[in-house]
All heavy atoms as an XYZ file, in Angstrom:
786
protein
N       9.785      2.847     24.178
C      10.877      2.218     23.491
C      12.122      3.054     23.528
O      12.022      4.181     23.037
C      10.467      1.865     22.088
C      10.741      0.554     21.665
S      10.045     -0.057     20.113
C       9.752      1.330     19.011
N      13.249      2.520     24.066
C      14.429      3.406     24.083
C      15.604      2.769     23.388
O      16.009      1.617     23.743
C      14.782      3.699     25.560
O      15.135      2.497     26.160
N      16.128      3.441     22.444
C      17.323      2.966     21.781
C      17.259      1.569     21.128
O      16.238      0.983     21.125
N      18.390      1.209     20.542
C      18.453     -0.124     19.862
C      19.087     -1.067     20.854
O      20.040     -0.743     21.514
C      19.248     -0.022     18.604
C      18.546      0.742     17.551
O      17.351      0.772     17.443
N      19.314      1.485     16.689
N      18.640     -2.344     20.809
C      19.240     -3.331     21.602
C      20.299     -4.069     20.792
O      20.072     -4.327     19.646
C      18.194     -4.417     21.951
S      16.823     -3.724     22.931
N      21.431     -4.396     21.435
C      22.481     -5.142     20.716
C      22.068     -6.611     20.495
O      21.452     -7.161     21.363
C      23.672     -5.072     21.636
C      23.090     -4.848     22.956
C      21.827     -4.104     22.796
N      22.263     -7.061     19.249
C      21.980     -8.439     18.987
C      23.338     -9.073     18.680
O      23.938     -8.822     17.690
C      21.070     -8.661     17.794
C      19.653     -8.264     18.119
C      18.642     -8.717     17.091
O      18.781     -9.861     16.589
O      17.763     -7.939     16.734
N      23.847     -9.911     19.613
C      25.155    -10.388     19.480
C      25.152    -11.877     19.790
O      24.289    -12.382     20.548
C      26.109     -9.721     20.469
O      25.559     -9.802     21.813
C      26.272     -8.245     20.164
N      26.167    -12.550     19.312
C      26.370    -14.028     19.677
C      25.276    -14.878     19.030
O      24.424    -14.352     18.290
N      25.327    -16.098     19.358
C      24.327    -17.072     18.823
C      24.346    -18.325     19.734
O      25.360    -18.618     20.274
C      24.534    -17.420     17.411
O      25.755    -18.034     17.202
N      23.241    -19.007     19.781
C      23.165    -20.220     20.556
C      23.817    -21.365     19.719
O      23.609    -21.340     18.453
C      21.708    -20.528     20.859
N      24.419    -22.323     20.296
C      25.016    -23.469     19.579
C      23.898    -24.352     19.108
O      22.880    -24.570     19.735
C      25.879    -24.168     20.541
C      25.331    -23.799     21.918
C      24.678    -22.422     21.756
N      24.121    -24.992     17.940
C      23.238    -25.945     17.360
C      22.017    -25.330     16.782
O      21.517    -24.269     17.105
N      21.326    -26.055     15.878
C      20.075    -25.531     15.222
C      18.896    -25.400     16.188
O      18.161    -24.457     16.046
C      19.792    -26.576     14.101
C      20.649    -27.752     14.366
C      21.701    -27.320     15.264
N      18.739    -26.364     17.125
C      17.606    -26.224     18.027
C      17.817    -25.016     18.999
O      16.879    -24.292     19.232
C      17.500    -27.483     18.917
N      19.033    -24.729     19.322
C      19.354    -23.596     20.239
C      19.119    -22.315     19.448
O      18.578    -21.348     19.998
N      19.475    -22.278     18.185
C      19.284    -21.114     17.363
C      17.734    -20.862     17.169
O      17.326    -19.693     17.173
C      19.976    -21.211     16.032
C      21.511    -20.960     16.174
C      22.205    -20.793     14.875
N      22.087    -22.060     14.036
C      23.010    -23.019     14.089
N      23.979    -22.881     14.940
N      22.913    -24.043     13.270
N      17.042    -21.878     17.020
C      15.502    -21.727     16.819
C      14.851    -21.186     18.046
O      14.134    -20.236     17.996
C      14.928    -23.081     16.312
C      15.370    -23.370     14.928
C      13.333    -23.013     16.356
C      14.977    -24.774     14.497
N      15.257    -21.759     19.165
C      14.643    -21.327     20.433
C      15.047    -19.907     20.770
O      14.227    -19.105     21.095
C      15.041    -22.262     21.526
N      16.310    -19.629     20.602
C      16.828    -18.219     20.824
C      16.096    -17.223     19.890
O      15.709    -16.165     20.299
C      18.303    -18.110     20.622
O      18.945    -18.910     21.632
N      16.003    -17.647     18.599
C      15.363    -16.743     17.631
C      13.886    -16.466     17.990
O      13.407    -15.425     17.800
N      13.257    -17.546     18.490
C      11.796    -17.379     18.852
C      11.700    -16.465     20.050
O      10.841    -15.579     20.045
C      11.188    -18.732     19.229
C       9.735    -18.806     19.610
C       8.864    -18.240     18.520
C       9.353    -20.203     20.073
N      12.477    -16.594     21.063
C      12.514    -15.666     22.236
C      12.779    -14.230     21.851
O      12.143    -13.352     22.300
C      13.405    -16.206     23.338
C      13.050    -17.464     24.046
C      14.159    -17.925     24.953
C      11.794    -17.184     24.856
N      13.856    -14.124     21.012
C      14.187    -12.776     20.597
C      13.059    -12.144     19.721
O      12.797    -10.953     19.894
C      15.613    -12.766     19.846
C      16.706    -13.075     20.852
C      15.839    -11.487     19.080
C      18.093    -13.349     20.237
N      12.477    -12.894     18.913
C      11.332    -12.446     18.124
C      10.147    -11.967     18.985
O       9.553    -10.926     18.737
N       9.871    -12.697     20.053
C       8.802    -12.312     21.004
C       9.167    -11.002     21.649
O       8.314    -10.068     21.844
C       8.566    -13.448     22.063
C       7.923    -14.560     21.385
C       7.733    -12.883     23.201
C       7.867    -15.886     22.277
N      10.437    -10.828     22.066
C      10.881     -9.599     22.713
C      10.791     -8.426     21.736
O      10.501     -7.313     22.118
C      12.321     -9.779     23.337
C      12.188    -10.653     24.601
S      13.724    -10.899     25.389
C      14.170    -12.499     24.756
N      11.210     -8.694     20.456
C      11.100     -7.586     19.472
C       9.622     -7.154     19.274
O       9.277     -5.973     19.086
C      11.715     -8.048     18.142
C      13.206     -7.825     18.095
N      13.757     -6.591     18.187
C      14.131     -8.727     17.873
C      15.077     -6.728     18.040
N      15.328     -8.025     17.884
N       8.780     -8.143     19.235
C       7.325     -7.914     19.084
C       6.845     -6.980     20.259
O       6.090     -6.053     20.060
C       6.520     -9.223     19.068
C       5.052     -8.964     18.921
C       4.425     -8.542     17.781
C       4.258     -9.167     20.049
C       3.021     -8.293     17.728
C       2.852     -8.928     20.094
C       2.276     -8.515     18.953
N       7.303     -7.368     21.436
C       6.918     -6.590     22.637
C       7.339     -5.140     22.425
O       6.608     -4.207     22.630
C       7.520     -7.127     23.924
C       7.386     -6.234     25.043
C       8.386     -5.357     25.459
C       6.302     -5.910     25.868
N       7.895     -4.580     26.552
C       6.580     -4.942     26.839
C       4.948     -6.479     25.912
C       5.695     -4.488     27.723
C       4.156     -6.045     26.864
C       4.518     -4.997     27.757
N       8.633     -4.900     22.002
C       9.166     -3.599     21.889
C       8.432     -2.784     20.786
O       8.215     -1.525     21.002
C      10.695     -3.660     21.486
C      11.535     -4.127     22.616
C      13.029     -4.081     22.159
N      13.540     -2.931     21.521
C      13.823     -1.784     22.030
N      13.821     -1.727     23.407
N      14.282     -0.786     21.375
N       8.132     -3.441     19.650
C       7.468     -2.711     18.620
C       6.024     -2.523     18.791
O       5.404     -1.394     18.519
C       7.764     -3.448     17.281
C       9.284     -3.355     16.963
C       6.998     -2.843     16.133
C       9.725     -4.393     15.862
N       5.306     -3.573     19.162
C       3.831     -3.530     19.191
C       3.210     -3.179     20.515
O       2.211     -2.460     20.522
C       3.297     -4.853     18.674
N       3.719     -3.687     21.611
C       2.983     -3.635     22.891
C       3.655     -2.523     23.777
O       2.913     -1.817     24.492
C       2.990     -4.917     23.610
C       2.339     -6.085     22.810
C       2.431     -7.377     23.544
C       0.865     -5.737     22.529
N       4.923     -2.447     23.854
C       5.609     -1.484     24.746
C       5.110     -0.025     24.538
O       4.977      0.688     25.515
C       7.144     -1.573     24.643
O       7.780     -0.725     25.505
N       4.993      0.442     23.297
C       4.514      1.854     23.129
C       3.146      2.145     23.772
O       2.911      3.283     24.218
C       4.425      2.035     21.611
C       5.346      1.020     21.026
C       5.324     -0.164     22.067
N       2.306      1.066     23.948
C       1.038      1.327     24.578
C       1.110      1.472     26.091
O       0.204      2.038     26.730
C       0.092      0.108     24.255
C      -0.364      0.148     22.775
S      -1.557     -1.127     22.528
C      -0.578     -2.372     21.690
N       2.134      0.910     26.674
C       2.320      1.015     28.163
C       2.999      2.280     28.649
O       3.022      2.592     29.817
C       3.077     -0.254     28.680
O       4.456     -0.191     28.196
C       2.384     -1.518     28.328
N       3.678      2.964     27.703
C       4.362      4.171     28.093
C       5.725      3.920     28.649
O       6.135      2.831     28.875
N       6.492      5.009     29.000
C       7.851      4.845     29.477
C       7.835      4.529     31.002
O       8.010      5.435     31.833
C       8.457      6.229     29.115
C       7.338      7.219     29.200
C       6.178      6.390     28.720
N       7.713      3.305     31.329
C       7.639      2.893     32.727
C       8.873      2.133     33.182
O       8.808      1.521     34.263
C       6.409      2.012     33.008
C       5.172      2.762     32.657
O       5.001      3.908     33.035
N       4.195      2.099     32.007
N       9.904      2.158     32.416
C      11.073      1.252     32.736
C      11.839      1.777     33.889
O      12.170      2.934     34.018
C      11.985      1.172     31.483
S      12.844     -0.350     31.475
N      12.180      0.863     34.845
C      12.917      1.203     36.039
C      14.416      0.886     35.878
O      15.231      1.292     36.648
C      12.393      0.403     37.244
C      10.971      0.646     37.544
C      10.456     -0.207     38.695
N       9.121      0.029     38.991
C       8.671      1.135     39.662
N       9.542      2.025     40.045
N       7.413      1.334     39.904
N      14.742      0.131     34.863
C      16.120     -0.332     34.684
C      16.706      0.218     33.370
O      15.944      0.511     32.425
C      16.186     -1.861     34.659
C      15.882     -2.569     35.979
C      14.685     -3.074     36.240
C      16.853     -2.602     36.912
C      14.417     -3.676     37.444
C      16.647     -3.230     38.147
C      15.420     -3.737     38.340
N      18.016      0.167     33.254
C      18.749      0.395     32.100
C      19.714     -0.776     31.922
O      20.498     -0.944     32.919
C      19.389      1.745     32.090
C      20.160      1.961     30.757
N      19.543      2.350     29.673
C      21.502      1.804     30.445
C      20.425      2.453     28.717
N      21.601      2.124     29.205
N      19.719     -1.477     30.858
C      18.827     -1.327     29.694
C      17.412     -1.853     30.013
O      17.199     -2.505     31.110
C      19.521     -2.315     28.594
C      20.263     -3.258     29.467
C      20.726     -2.570     30.668
N      16.501     -1.545     29.103
C      15.114     -1.921     29.427
C      15.063     -3.476     29.483
O      15.967     -4.149     29.067
C      14.221     -1.459     28.221
O      14.655     -2.138     27.003
C      14.236      0.053     28.086
N      13.983     -3.996     30.027
C      13.827     -5.457     30.192
C      13.887     -6.120     28.884
O      14.475     -7.193     28.797
C      12.594     -5.757     30.952
S      12.642     -5.350     32.738
N      13.250     -5.610     27.818
C      13.310     -6.262     26.516
C      14.746     -6.173     25.942
O      15.139     -7.245     25.378
C      12.285     -5.623     25.566
O      12.481     -4.208     25.420
N      15.446     -5.147     26.086
C      16.798     -5.061     25.587
C      17.707     -6.023     26.414
O      18.501     -6.756     25.865
C      17.395     -3.676     25.609
S      16.874     -2.604     24.313
N      17.455     -6.071     27.679
C      18.211     -7.013     28.601
C      17.904     -8.413     28.114
O      18.842     -9.236     28.019
C      17.740     -6.830     30.033
C      18.425     -7.708     31.015
C      19.491     -7.242     31.711
C      17.933     -8.932     31.227
C      20.099     -8.041     32.704
C      18.581     -9.808     32.201
C      19.659     -9.321     32.887
O      20.256    -10.118     33.874
N      16.631     -8.744     27.846
C      16.325    -10.070     27.457
C      16.965    -10.461     26.119
O      17.479    -11.627     25.920
N      16.911     -9.554     25.159
C      17.510     -9.848     23.803
C      19.008    -10.107     23.962
O      19.556    -11.069     23.443
C      17.281     -8.664     22.829
C      15.773     -8.668     22.478
C      18.103     -8.799     21.557
C      15.265     -7.384     21.792
N      19.704     -9.258     24.793
C      21.145     -9.421     25.036
C      21.407    -10.741     25.769
O      22.368    -11.406     25.447
C      21.663     -8.214     25.785
C      23.152     -8.145     25.875
C      23.717     -6.938     26.526
O      22.918     -5.995     26.729
O      24.870     -6.982     26.833
N      20.637    -10.951     26.825
C      20.855    -12.177     27.628
C      20.688    -13.457     26.723
O      21.471    -14.391     26.837
C      19.883    -12.200     28.803
N      19.645    -13.566     25.936
C      19.428    -14.700     25.099
C      20.487    -14.830     23.987
O      20.994    -15.892     23.757
C      18.005    -14.670     24.474
C      17.832    -15.773     23.429
C      17.009    -14.840     25.578
N      20.882    -13.673     23.456
C      21.968    -13.678     22.424
C      23.269    -14.107     23.001
O      24.070    -14.878     22.352
C      22.078    -12.233     21.860
O      20.983    -11.870     21.186
N      23.615    -13.773     24.242
C      24.927    -14.067     24.782
C      24.886    -15.475     25.447
O      25.908    -16.159     25.408
C      25.298    -13.046     25.899
C      25.667    -11.697     25.350
C      26.189    -10.764     26.404
O      26.478    -11.176     27.573
N      26.202     -9.518     26.081
N      23.813    -15.832     26.159
C      23.820    -17.059     26.996
C      22.977    -18.186     26.399
O      22.959    -19.259     26.977
C      23.302    -16.722     28.392
C      24.220    -15.777     29.145
N      25.395    -16.165     29.655
C      24.045    -14.404     29.382
C      25.943    -15.146     30.260
N      25.177    -14.068     30.133
N      22.267    -17.902     25.293
C      21.386    -18.957     24.763
C      20.004    -18.864     25.348
O      19.691    -18.108     26.283
N      19.117    -19.742     24.838
C      17.669    -19.641     25.232
C      17.437    -20.001     26.642
O      16.581    -19.349     27.372
C      16.795    -20.449     24.286
O      17.198    -21.820     24.270
N      18.012    -21.001     27.207
C      17.728    -21.462     28.577
C      18.222    -20.535     29.584
O      17.477    -19.919     30.365
C      18.324    -22.899     28.763
C      17.543    -24.042     28.132
C      18.329    -25.358     28.445
C      16.178    -24.059     28.586
N      19.582    -20.290     29.649
C      20.110    -19.365     30.639
C      19.671    -17.951     30.389
O      19.343    -17.161     31.333
C      21.666    -19.432     30.610
C      22.281    -18.429     31.600
C      23.484    -19.060     32.318
N      24.203    -18.082     33.112
C      23.834    -17.600     34.271
N      22.754    -18.120     34.815
N      24.584    -16.700     34.927
N      19.690    -17.479     29.134
C      19.181    -16.136     28.824
C      17.759    -15.930     29.190
O      17.393    -14.883     29.716
N      16.966    -16.970     28.911
C      15.530    -16.912     29.288
C      15.340    -16.800     30.797
O      14.492    -16.023     31.345
N      16.142    -17.630     31.511
C      16.102    -17.541     32.972
C      16.518    -16.164     33.553
O      15.877    -15.686     34.446
C      16.990    -18.671     33.596
C      17.180    -18.642     35.046
C      18.294    -18.270     35.767
C      16.173    -18.847     36.020
N      18.007    -18.367     37.092
C      16.745    -18.645     37.291
C      14.830    -19.228     35.975
C      16.050    -18.870     38.477
C      14.166    -19.385     37.215
C      14.712    -19.182     38.329
N      17.636    -15.638     33.037
C      18.092    -14.322     33.430
C      16.967    -13.281     33.152
O      16.796    -12.339     33.974
C      19.360    -13.922     32.756
C      20.630    -14.722     33.172
C      21.775    -14.417     32.213
C      21.021    -14.372     34.583
N      16.357    -13.371     32.021
C      15.274    -12.414     31.663
C      14.074    -12.486     32.602
O      13.548    -11.513     33.035
C      14.826    -12.674     30.216
O      16.025    -12.560     29.368
C      13.813    -11.686     29.817
N      13.730    -13.789     32.939
C      12.577    -13.889     33.864
C      12.903    -13.358     35.233
O      12.084    -12.673     35.878
C      12.196    -15.363     34.038
C      11.493    -15.947     32.809
S       9.929    -15.076     32.337
C       9.052    -15.201     33.782
N      14.128    -13.598     35.772
C      14.567    -12.977     37.000
C      14.503    -11.446     36.962
O      14.083    -10.806     37.931
C      15.975    -13.451     37.347
C      16.035    -14.873     37.856
C      17.387    -15.415     38.170
C      18.406    -14.506     38.609
N      19.720    -15.115     38.937
N      14.896    -10.884     35.859
C      14.930     -9.460     35.673
C      13.471     -8.882     35.688
O      13.198     -7.924     36.371
C      15.669     -9.098     34.363
C      15.514     -7.665     33.901
C      16.233     -6.660     34.839
N      16.106     -5.347     34.296
C      16.935     -4.779     33.410
N      17.949     -5.464     32.954
N      16.750     -3.575     32.990
N      12.607     -9.556     34.981
C      11.191     -9.142     34.936
C      10.587     -9.184     36.347
O       9.836     -8.319     36.762
C      10.405     -9.929     33.836
C      10.878     -9.584     32.437
C       8.919     -9.706     33.970
C      10.408    -10.515     31.359
N      10.916    -10.193     37.062
C      10.379    -10.348     38.427
C      10.935     -9.239     39.371
O      10.227     -8.850     40.325
C      10.635    -11.680     38.985
C       9.850    -12.838     38.336
C      10.337    -14.158     38.847
C       8.347    -12.664     38.480
N      12.094     -8.728     39.060
C      12.656     -7.637     39.835
C      12.039     -6.313     39.493
O      12.180     -5.283     40.241
C      14.180     -7.562     39.664
C      14.960     -8.597     40.299
C      16.476     -8.229     40.377
N      17.054     -7.779     39.087
C      17.688     -8.666     38.244
N      17.842     -9.942     38.551
N      18.161     -8.189     37.101
N      11.368     -6.231     38.377
C      10.761     -4.945     37.938
C       9.426     -4.768     38.609
O       8.415     -5.302     38.144
C      10.565     -4.932     36.401
S      10.125     -3.389     35.725
N       9.398     -4.115     39.730
C       8.208     -3.863     40.437
C       8.200     -2.515     41.184
O       9.315     -1.895     41.244
C       7.955     -5.036     41.394
C       9.079     -5.185     42.445
O       9.366     -4.286     43.259
N       9.809     -6.298     42.376
N       7.185     -2.001     41.732
C       7.118     -0.723     42.438
C       8.051     -0.643     43.571
O       8.479      0.457     43.966
C       5.651     -0.580     42.845
C       4.881     -1.493     41.973
C       5.771     -2.618     41.686
N       8.503     -1.711     44.115
C       9.392     -1.674     45.362
C      10.837     -1.699     44.949
O      11.757     -1.769     45.840
C       9.016     -2.813     46.281
C       7.652     -2.659     46.713
C       7.110     -1.842     47.657
C       6.556     -3.421     46.126
N       5.727     -1.983     47.737
C       5.366     -3.007     46.823
C       6.399     -4.347     45.127
C       4.122     -3.458     46.518
C       5.157     -4.837     44.817
C       4.032     -4.392     45.511
N      11.119     -1.840     43.696
C      12.564     -1.927     43.238
C      13.053     -0.503     42.857
O      12.362      0.257     42.266
C      12.612     -2.766     41.915
O      13.899     -2.733     41.340
N      14.288     -0.237     43.273
C      14.904      1.081     42.941
C      15.226      1.194     41.495
O      15.365      2.229     40.923
C      16.154      1.245     43.801
N      15.452      0.032     40.836
C      15.878      0.050     39.409
C      17.316      0.499     39.251
O      18.137      0.183     40.097
N      17.638      1.125     38.100
C      19.038      1.529     37.862
C      19.636      0.752     36.791
O      19.009      0.014     36.046
N      20.956      0.873     36.723
C      21.809      0.124     35.747
C      21.917     -1.308     36.191
O      22.369     -1.636     37.257
C      23.185      0.834     35.618
C      24.038      0.171     34.595
C      23.658      0.139     33.258
C      25.252     -0.405     34.932
C      24.465     -0.422     32.330
C      26.029     -1.056     33.998
C      25.677     -1.085     32.677
O      26.454     -1.662     31.734
N      21.528     -2.231     35.232
C      21.547     -3.706     35.531
C      21.975     -4.396     34.268
O      21.133     -4.820     33.487
C      20.188     -4.155     36.001
C      20.098     -5.529     36.327
O      21.195     -6.150     36.786
O      19.012     -6.172     36.177
N      23.302     -4.545     33.982
C      23.725     -5.199     32.754
C      23.537     -6.668     32.800
O      23.418     -7.272     33.931
C      25.193     -4.785     32.675
C      25.588     -4.697     34.084
C      24.389     -4.034     34.817
N      23.593     -7.362     31.702
C      23.569     -8.788     31.599
C      24.886     -9.334     32.158
O      25.975     -8.780     31.821
C      23.419     -9.257     30.178
C      23.552    -10.777     30.027
C      22.098     -8.816     29.600
N      24.860    -10.266     33.116
C      26.112    -10.811     33.631
C      26.957    -11.552     32.570
O      26.361    -12.113     31.658
C      25.622    -11.692     34.779
C      24.311    -12.111     34.398
C      23.750    -10.992     33.606
N      28.228    -11.541     32.789
C      29.130    -12.248     31.802
C      28.995    -13.818     32.096
O      28.399    -14.190     33.036
C      30.495    -11.771     32.072
C      30.424    -11.272     33.553
C      28.989    -10.845     33.739
N      29.569    -14.572     31.157
C      29.591    -16.032     31.316
C      30.344    -16.399     32.564
O      31.406    -15.876     32.822
C      30.267    -16.682     30.099
C      29.388    -16.678     28.881
N      28.409    -17.577     28.657
C      29.362    -15.813     27.850
C      27.835    -17.342     27.549
N      28.272    -16.226     27.025
N      29.763    -17.309     33.384
C      30.384    -17.680     34.628
C      31.726    -18.428     34.444
O      32.636    -18.204     35.218
C      29.420    -18.596     35.405
N      31.839    -19.253     33.443
C      33.070    -20.060     33.302
C      34.320    -19.285     32.882
O      35.413    -19.665     33.290
C      32.874    -21.253     32.338
C      32.576    -20.810     30.894
C      31.065    -20.651     30.594
O      30.264    -20.746     31.546
O      30.722    -20.335     29.489
N      34.112    -18.174     32.224
C      35.290    -17.286     31.801
C      35.250    -15.956     32.429
O      36.268    -15.286     32.407
C      35.306    -17.185     30.288
O      34.130    -16.403     29.885
C      35.343    -18.522     29.580
N      34.142    -15.576     32.907
C      34.030    -14.173     33.453
C      33.888    -13.165     32.365
O      33.857    -12.022     32.634
N      33.729    -13.645     31.149
C      33.647    -12.757     29.980
C      32.467    -13.228     29.140
O      32.114    -14.384     29.105
C      34.924    -12.757     29.114
C      36.144    -12.279     29.772
C      37.270    -12.341     28.864
C      38.545    -11.786     29.526
N      39.641    -11.887     28.647
N      31.924    -12.253     28.419
C      30.909    -12.592     27.474
C      31.587    -13.102     26.181
O      32.725    -12.786     25.913
C      30.108    -11.290     27.119
O      29.334    -11.445     25.943
N      30.897    -13.955     25.375
C      31.545    -14.348     24.140
C      31.263    -13.314     23.020
O      31.660    -13.584     21.897
C      31.028    -15.779     23.754
C      29.658    -15.780     23.253
N      28.671    -16.240     24.086
C      29.024    -15.527     22.144
C      27.477    -16.208     23.394
N      27.756    -15.732     22.189
N      30.847    -12.219     23.385
C      30.656    -11.091     22.428
C      31.918    -10.382     22.270
O      32.617     -9.991     23.233
C      29.562    -10.101     22.879
C      29.418     -8.941     21.979
C      28.282    -10.811     23.134
N      32.372    -10.195     21.051
C      33.635     -9.510     20.775
C      33.576     -8.032     21.035
O      32.557     -7.383     20.644
C      34.052     -9.760     19.288
O      35.138     -8.939     18.905
N      34.552     -7.458     21.640
C      34.642     -6.018     21.800
C      35.713     -5.421     20.929
O      36.257     -4.356     21.070
C      34.895     -5.591     23.267
C      36.222     -6.086     23.784
O      36.896     -6.920     23.060
O      36.657     -5.654     24.885
N      36.044     -6.160     19.871
C      37.044     -5.787     18.905
C      36.713     -4.447     18.307
O      35.580     -4.210     17.888
C      37.102     -6.794     17.765
C      38.258     -6.641     16.838
C      38.337     -7.770     15.868
O      38.284     -8.933     16.263
O      38.367     -7.466     14.662
N      37.632     -3.563     18.368
C      37.420     -2.251     17.749
C      36.920     -1.208     18.704
O      36.855     -0.066     18.365
N      36.583     -1.637     19.909
C      35.968     -0.678     20.852
C      36.981     -0.176     21.850
O      36.804      0.813     22.543
C      34.735     -1.269     21.600
O      35.238     -2.405     22.370
C      33.712     -1.588     20.665
N      38.057     -0.922     22.023
C      39.106     -0.516     23.017
C      40.452      0.004     22.487
O      41.413      0.107     23.118
C      39.384     -1.738     23.913
N      40.396      0.375     21.156
C      41.580      0.884     20.610
C      42.544     -0.245     20.216
O      42.202     -1.435     20.226
N      43.757      0.102     19.930
C      44.723     -0.931     19.528
C      45.354     -1.573     20.811
O      45.657     -0.926     21.763
C      45.911     -0.196     18.770
C      45.432      0.283     17.451
O      44.509     -0.248     16.919
N      46.104      1.270     16.883
N      45.424     -2.856     20.723
C      45.925     -3.646     21.828
C      47.330     -4.218     21.395
O      47.445     -4.649     20.350
C      45.031     -4.723     22.279
C      43.735     -4.207     22.883
C      42.839     -5.209     23.377
N      41.601     -4.694     23.883
C      40.539     -5.354     24.167
N      40.475     -6.633     23.882
N      39.520     -4.762     24.621
N      48.273     -4.320     22.326
C      49.513     -4.833     21.996
C      49.549     -6.294     22.055
O      48.837     -6.930     22.746
C      50.607     -4.266     22.978
């Protein structure tokens, strides 16, 4: 288990929030209960569970879940791994996560 995963954003509507919350809960369970038993085998940064939590938080349960599954399938012995951030929203090119306070004062 490495570092804390950011939990940002939320899925629209109550059904989306429930589905996202369920997926994020499963990923937290993996990080806390199961991941320590497998040892530090992560090929990517952020870890797949952190990636999944961030993807579901930013993109919702459907797209975030899809991005997470693609990431998990890339995690194999033939993959070089490395830095692999969650992609931004396609329609704006930006995440809906606020970066307020991280870039200093803006004019």
